[in-house]
C-alpha positions as CSV (number, residue, x, y, z in Angstrom):
1,X,0.0,0.0,0.0
2,X,1.3,3.4,-1.0
3,X,-0.2,6.4,0.9
4,X,-0.3,9.8,-0.7
5,X,-1.0,12.8,1.4
6,X,-2.6,15.9,-0.3
7,X,-4.3,19.1,0.7
8,X,-7.9,18.6,1.8
9,X,-9.4,20.6,-1.0
10,X,-12.0,18.0,-2.2
11,X,-15.1,18.4,0.1
12,X,-16.6,14.9,-0.8
13,X,-13.3,13.3,0.3
14,X,-13.2,15.3,3.5
15,X,-16.8,14.3,4.2
16,X,-16.0,10.6,3.5
17,X,-13.4,10.7,6.3
18,X,-14.8,13.0,9.0
19,X,-18.4,13.7,8.0
20,X,-21.5,12.2,9.4
21,X,-23.3,9.3,7.8
22,X,-26.4,11.4,7.8
23,X,-26.1,15.0,6.6
24,X,-28.6,16.1,9.3
25,X,-26.3,14.9,12.1
26,X,-24.5,17.4,14.3
27,X,-21.1,15.7,14.5
28,X,-17.9,17.6,15.1
29,X,-16.8,17.7,11.4
30,X,-13.5,18.9,12.9
31,X,-14.8,22.3,13.7
32,X,-14.7,22.4,17.5
33,X,-11.1,23.8,17.6
34,X,-11.3,25.7,14.3
35,X,-14.1,28.1,15.0
36,X,-15.4,30.0,18.0
37,X,-17.7,28.0,20.3
38,X,-20.7,30.2,19.6
39,X,-20.5,29.6,15.9
40,X,-19.7,25.9,16.4
41,X,-22.9,25.5,18.5
42,X,-24.9,27.5,16.0
43,X,-24.0,25.4,12.9
44,X,-26.5,22.5,12.9
45,X,-26.9,19.6,10.5
46,X,-26.3,20.5,6.8
47,X,-24.9,23.9,7.8
48,X,-21.9,22.2,9.3
49,X,-21.1,20.4,6.0
50,X,-21.7,23.6,4.0
51,X,-19.2,25.4,6.3
52,X,-16.6,22.7,5.8
53,X,-17.2,22.8,2.0
54,X,-16.3,26.5,2.0
55,X,-13.1,25.7,4.0
56,X,-12.1,23.2,1.4
57,X,-12.4,25.9,-1.3
58,X,-10.2,28.3,0.7
59,X,-6.5,28.7,0.6
60,X,-4.9,27.1,2.4
61,X,-7.1,24.0,2.7
62,X,-8.3,23.1,6.2
63,X,-5.9,20.2,6.5
64,X,-4.6,17.2,4.6
65,X,-6.1,13.9,3.5
66,X,-4.3,10.5,3.1
67,X,-5.2,8.5,0.1
68,X,-4.8,4.8,-0.7
69,X,-5.1,5.1,-4.5
70,X,-8.2,7.2,-5.1
71,X,-9.7,6.3,-1.7
72,X,-9.5,8.9,1.1
73,X,-8.4,7.0,4.2
74,X,-7.3,9.6,6.7
75,X,-7.5,13.2,7.8
76,X,-5.3,15.7,9.7
77,X,-6.5,19.2,10.7
78,X,-3.8,21.8,10.6
79,X,-4.0,25.6,10.4
80,X,-2.3,28.7,11.8
81,X,-2.8,28.7,15.6
82,X,-4.0,32.3,15.3
83,X,-6.9,31.1,13.2
84,X,-8.0,28.5,15.8
85,X,-9.4,28.5,19.3
86,X,-5.9,27.4,20.5
87,X,-5.0,31.1,20.2
88,X,-7.2,31.8,23.2
89,X,-7.1,28.4,24.9
90,X,-6.5,28.7,28.7
91,X,-5.5,25.1,29.2
92,X,-2.9,24.9,26.4
93,X,-0.2,27.5,26.8
94,X,1.5,29.6,24.1
95,X,5.2,29.0,24.3
96,X,6.2,32.1,22.4
97,X,4.9,34.6,19.8
98,X,5.9,32.8,16.7
99,X,3.2,32.3,14.1
100,X,3.0,28.6,14.7
101,X,0.6,26.2,13.1
102,X,-1.5,23.8,15.2
103,X,-2.1,20.2,14.3
104,X,-4.9,19.0,16.4
105,X,-6.9,16.1,14.8
106,X,-5.8,12.9,13.1
107,X,-8.4,10.5,11.9
108,X,-8.0,7.2,10.1
109,X,-11.0,5.5,8.7
110,X,-12.0,2.1,10.2
111,X,-10.6,-0.7,8.1
112,X,-7.5,1.2,7.4
113,X,-6.0,1.5,10.9
114,X,-2.8,-0.1,12.0
115,X,-1.1,0.5,8.6
116,X,1.0,3.6,9.4
117,X,-1.5,6.1,8.0
118,X,-1.4,8.3,11.1
119,X,2.4,8.6,10.6
120,X,1.9,9.6,7.0
121,X,-0.7,12.2,8.0
122,X,1.6,13.8,10.5
123,X,4.4,14.0,8.0
124,X,2.1,15.3,5.3
125,X,0.6,17.9,7.6
126,X,4.1,19.1,8.6
127,X,5.0,19.4,4.9
128,X,1.8,21.2,4.1
129,X,2.5,23.7,6.9
130,X,6.1,24.1,5.7
131,X,4.9,24.8,2.2
132,X,2.5,27.5,3.6
133,X,5.3,29.3,5.5
134,X,4.9,27.9,9.0
135,X,8.0,28.3,11.1
136,X,6.9,25.8,13.8
137,X,4.2,23.1,14.0
138,X,2.5,22.4,17.4
139,X,0.5,19.4,18.4
140,X,-1.4,18.6,21.6
141,X,-1.4,14.8,21.9
142,X,-2.2,12.5,24.7
143,X,0.6,11.5,27.0
144,X,-0.7,8.0,27.5
145,X,2.5,6.0,28.0
146,X,1.6,2.4,27.3
147,X,-2.1,2.8,28.2
148,X,-4.8,2.1,25.6
149,X,-6.6,5.1,24.3
150,X,-10.3,5.0,23.3
151,X,-10.4,5.4,19.5
152,X,-13.0,8.1,19.7
153,X,-10.7,10.3,21.8
154,X,-7.5,9.3,19.9
155,X,-8.1,12.1,17.4
156,X,-5.6,14.3,19.3
157,X,-2.8,11.8,18.5
158,X,-0.5,10.2,20.9
159,X,2.9,11.3,22.1
160,X,5.0,8.5,20.6
161,X,3.7,9.1,17.1
162,X,4.7,12.8,17.3
163,X,8.1,11.8,18.8
164,X,8.5,9.5,15.9
165,X,8.0,12.5,13.6
166,X,10.6,14.6,15.3
167,X,8.4,16.6,17.6
168,X,9.6,17.3,21.2
169,X,7.7,18.1,24.3
170,X,7.7,21.9,24.9
171,X,5.3,22.3,27.8
172,X,2.7,20.6,30.0
173,X,-0.9,21.6,29.7
174,X,-3.8,21.5,32.0
175,X,-5.9,19.8,29.3
176,X,-6.9,16.2,29.6
177,X,-8.7,13.9,27.2
178,X,-10.2,10.5,27.9
179,X,-8.3,10.5,31.3
180,X,-4.9,11.2,29.8
181,X,-3.0,14.4,30.1
182,X,-2.3,16.4,26.9
183,X,1.2,17.9,26.3
184,X,2.3,20.6,23.9
185,X,4.8,19.2,21.4
186,X,6.6,21.2,18.7
187,X,8.6,20.7,15.5
188,X,10.7,23.7,14.4
189,X,10.7,24.0,10.6
190,X,13.2,26.9,10.5
């Protein structure tokens, strides 16, 4: 299997990986950290998909997709931190004033897990940020040690996968997810 990671600029492919089965559902659609809470709560059903479709048409795209041939099999959300809720997050500190990019969600479709796709997504997201001028990429993964992580909450990624990609721990956070602490990890692209 050869995985190709590309900008997430095809809405139907994004929807296939992170969208709801029913267009009237109110699932995350990877908007909860991207947009202010008030807007996130106001977007219901098809309005969520329409918002994501607009994001896919913007430059830069809202993230990257991993493909196995023509089939989208994974997603990573990445954007300038200043354009996300991480810019104002009280639980995840800002290390400095650099215009860093945040990588906050990694999703691999069922049936495709355990094949290294999350590693390809992290590498592809880093390259996407580099191509768009990011000096540093931050992530906020779970510091779970050897403990199992509920797949629903594994979207934040896990520390060892980011270490494998060259990220290093920069700070502790007061954020937890699924009972695991989250840490701030960074990769300097300069």
